[in-house]
C-alpha positions as CSV (number, residue, x, y, z in Angstrom):
1,C,39.7,-5.3,21.6
2,A,40.0,-3.3,18.6
3,T,41.7,0.1,18.9
4,G,39.4,2.6,20.7
5,A,36.8,0.1,21.2
6,I,34.8,-0.7,24.5
7,W,33.1,-4.1,24.8
8,L,30.6,-4.7,27.5
9,L,29.7,-8.1,29.0
10,S,26.6,-7.6,31.2
11,A,25.8,-9.6,34.3
12,G,23.1,-11.7,32.5
13,A,19.9,-12.0,30.6
14,R,17.6,-10.2,33.2
15,E,15.1,-8.2,31.2
16,G,11.4,-8.3,31.6
17,E,10.1,-11.8,32.5
18,R,13.6,-13.2,32.7
19,F,14.5,-11.3,35.9
20,A,13.0,-13.8,38.2
21,S,14.8,-16.7,36.7
22,Y,18.1,-14.7,36.7
23,S,17.6,-13.7,40.2
24,D,16.9,-17.4,41.4
25,A,20.1,-18.6,39.4
26,V,22.2,-16.0,41.1
27,Q,21.0,-16.5,44.5
28,S,21.2,-20.3,44.4
29,F,24.6,-20.6,42.8
30,D,26.7,-23.0,44.7
31,W,30.1,-21.3,44.8
32,T,31.6,-24.0,47.1
33,G,30.6,-26.7,44.7
34,F,31.8,-24.8,41.8
35,Y,35.3,-24.6,43.2
36,S,35.5,-27.9,44.6
37,E,33.6,-30.1,42.3
38,F,34.1,-28.1,38.8
39,N,37.3,-26.5,39.2
40,G,36.1,-23.0,39.6
41,E,39.7,-21.8,40.0
42,V,40.8,-23.2,36.9
43,F,37.7,-21.6,35.1
44,F,38.5,-18.1,36.5
45,E,42.1,-18.3,35.6
46,W,41.0,-19.5,31.9
47,L,38.7,-16.4,31.9
48,R,41.3,-14.2,33.0
49,K,43.7,-15.1,30.4
50,Q,41.1,-15.1,27.7
51,L,40.3,-11.4,28.7
52,E,44.0,-10.7,28.8
53,A,44.4,-11.7,25.2
54,V,41.8,-9.7,23.7
55,C,41.6,-6.6,26.0
56,D,44.3,-4.1,27.2
57,I,42.0,-3.2,30.3
58,T,39.2,-5.2,31.7
59,L,37.1,-3.4,34.4
60,I,34.7,-5.5,36.5
61,D,32.1,-3.7,38.5
62,S,31.7,-5.6,41.7
63,R,30.4,-3.0,44.3
64,T,28.1,-5.2,46.4
65,G,30.4,-5.5,49.3
66,V,31.3,-8.8,50.8
67,T,30.0,-11.4,48.5
68,E,31.1,-14.6,46.8
69,M,31.4,-13.0,43.4
70,G,33.1,-10.0,45.0
71,G,35.7,-12.3,46.5
72,V,36.4,-13.7,43.1
73,C,36.7,-10.4,41.4
74,T,39.1,-9.1,44.0
75,R,41.1,-12.2,45.1
76,H,41.2,-14.4,42.0
77,L,40.8,-12.0,38.8
78,A,42.1,-8.7,39.9
79,D,45.6,-7.1,39.5
80,L,44.3,-4.0,40.8
81,V,41.3,-3.5,43.0
82,V,39.9,0.1,43.2
83,G,38.0,1.1,46.3
84,L,35.5,3.9,45.9
85,C,35.2,5.7,49.3
86,A,32.5,8.3,50.3
87,P,33.4,10.9,52.9
88,N,32.3,9.3,55.9
89,E,33.6,7.0,58.6
90,A,31.5,3.9,57.7
91,N,32.9,4.1,54.2
92,L,36.6,4.6,55.2
93,A,36.6,2.0,57.9
94,G,34.9,-0.4,55.5
95,M,37.4,0.2,52.8
96,E,40.1,-0.3,55.3
97,R,38.8,-3.6,56.3
98,I,38.4,-4.7,52.8
99,A,42.0,-3.6,51.8
100,E,43.6,-5.1,54.7
101,A,41.9,-8.5,54.0
102,L,42.8,-8.4,50.5
103,L,46.5,-7.7,51.0
104,R,47.3,-10.1,53.7
105,S,49.8,-12.5,52.7
106,E,47.5,-15.5,53.9
107,T,44.8,-14.2,51.6
108,L,46.8,-14.0,48.7
109,K,48.3,-17.4,49.3
110,A,44.7,-18.8,49.6
111,A,43.8,-17.5,46.5
112,R,46.9,-19.3,44.8
113,R,47.9,-16.2,43.1
114,N,51.0,-16.3,41.0
115,R,51.2,-12.4,40.8
116,S,50.8,-9.3,43.0
117,L,47.8,-7.6,44.0
118,D,47.6,-3.9,44.1
119,F,44.9,-1.7,45.9
120,I,43.9,1.9,45.6
121,A,41.2,4.0,47.0
122,I,39.4,6.8,45.4
123,P,37.5,9.4,47.4
124,T,34.1,10.0,45.9
125,R,31.1,12.5,46.3
126,V,33.6,15.1,47.6
127,D,31.6,18.3,48.1
128,R,34.4,20.9,47.7
129,Q,31.9,23.8,48.1
130,G,30.9,22.6,51.6
131,E,32.5,23.1,55.1
132,N,36.2,23.7,54.4
133,S,37.2,22.6,57.9
134,R,35.4,19.3,57.7
135,L,36.7,18.8,54.3
136,N,40.2,19.2,55.4
137,D,39.5,16.9,58.4
138,W,38.3,14.1,56.3
139,R,41.1,14.7,53.6
140,R,43.7,14.4,56.4
141,Q,41.8,11.1,57.7
142,F,41.9,9.9,54.2
143,L,45.6,10.5,53.4
144,D,46.6,9.0,56.7
145,R,44.7,5.9,56.6
146,V,45.0,5.1,53.0
147,G,48.6,6.0,53.0
148,R,49.2,3.4,55.7
149,L,47.3,0.8,53.7
150,I,48.9,1.2,50.4
151,Q,52.4,2.2,52.3
152,R,53.1,5.3,49.9
153,D,51.8,8.9,49.7
154,A,48.1,8.8,49.0
155,E,48.1,12.5,47.9
156,I,47.8,11.3,44.3
157,L,44.7,9.4,45.2
158,W,43.3,12.6,46.8
159,D,43.9,14.3,43.4
160,L,41.6,11.7,41.8
161,A,38.8,12.5,44.1
162,I,35.3,12.6,42.3
163,P,33.4,15.7,43.2
164,Y,29.9,15.6,44.4
165,V,27.6,17.4,41.7
166,S,23.9,17.4,43.1
167,Y,22.6,17.3,39.6
168,Y,23.7,13.6,39.1
169,S,22.2,12.5,42.4
170,F,18.8,12.3,41.2
171,E,18.9,9.8,38.2
172,E,21.4,7.7,36.3
173,K,22.9,10.2,33.9
174,L,25.8,10.1,31.6
175,V,28.5,12.3,32.9
176,V,31.2,12.3,30.0
177,G,30.7,13.3,26.5
178,E,27.3,15.0,27.0
179,P,26.8,18.5,25.9
180,D,25.6,19.7,29.2
181,S,28.0,17.6,31.4
182,H,29.8,19.0,34.5
183,P,33.3,20.2,33.6
184,D,34.8,19.2,36.9
185,L,33.4,15.6,36.5
186,N,34.5,15.4,32.9
187,K,38.2,16.4,34.0
188,C,38.0,14.1,37.0
189,Y,36.9,10.9,34.9
190,A,39.3,11.8,32.2
191,Y,42.3,12.0,34.7
192,L,41.1,8.8,36.5
193,G,41.0,7.1,33.0
194,A,44.6,8.1,32.1
């Protein structure tokens, strides 16, 4: 990418009347056939190398959970998987299951990776104005469980926590670079991006 440029490749043509055909194509895509009959693994390795050649960093949003495309994004394309974890048991346990599965040597071997895979977890929607005892409890759980997963001090990940700001929970609004944006969120996203 050119210095300072951001390129966006959207998921596909899905505006207006195209949405129905886009949805059908996504839901009927034969992942098994793509990999077994059309060298899907070779295609994604080629795509990864193309992206590396033109961009310093490629971010792929695959937040739909356990899906075929999520597997491709995490097991095959990724060098680093970033799990976003809201402060509740379901999110923390789910993030642990995903990380443990991804980092298993059998998983990496099955994906025929010739490079390592790293995983980090970022706490999100952390309400620092709420109940201190509950916040401290959840912080301890996050640090213990994530530290065990990544086998290093998780404190730096806690420092990346994305705060909960109710104003942004009602609509999709830009956070960074807007004149009325929240300073804590601006700081957080700048730190995360660095």
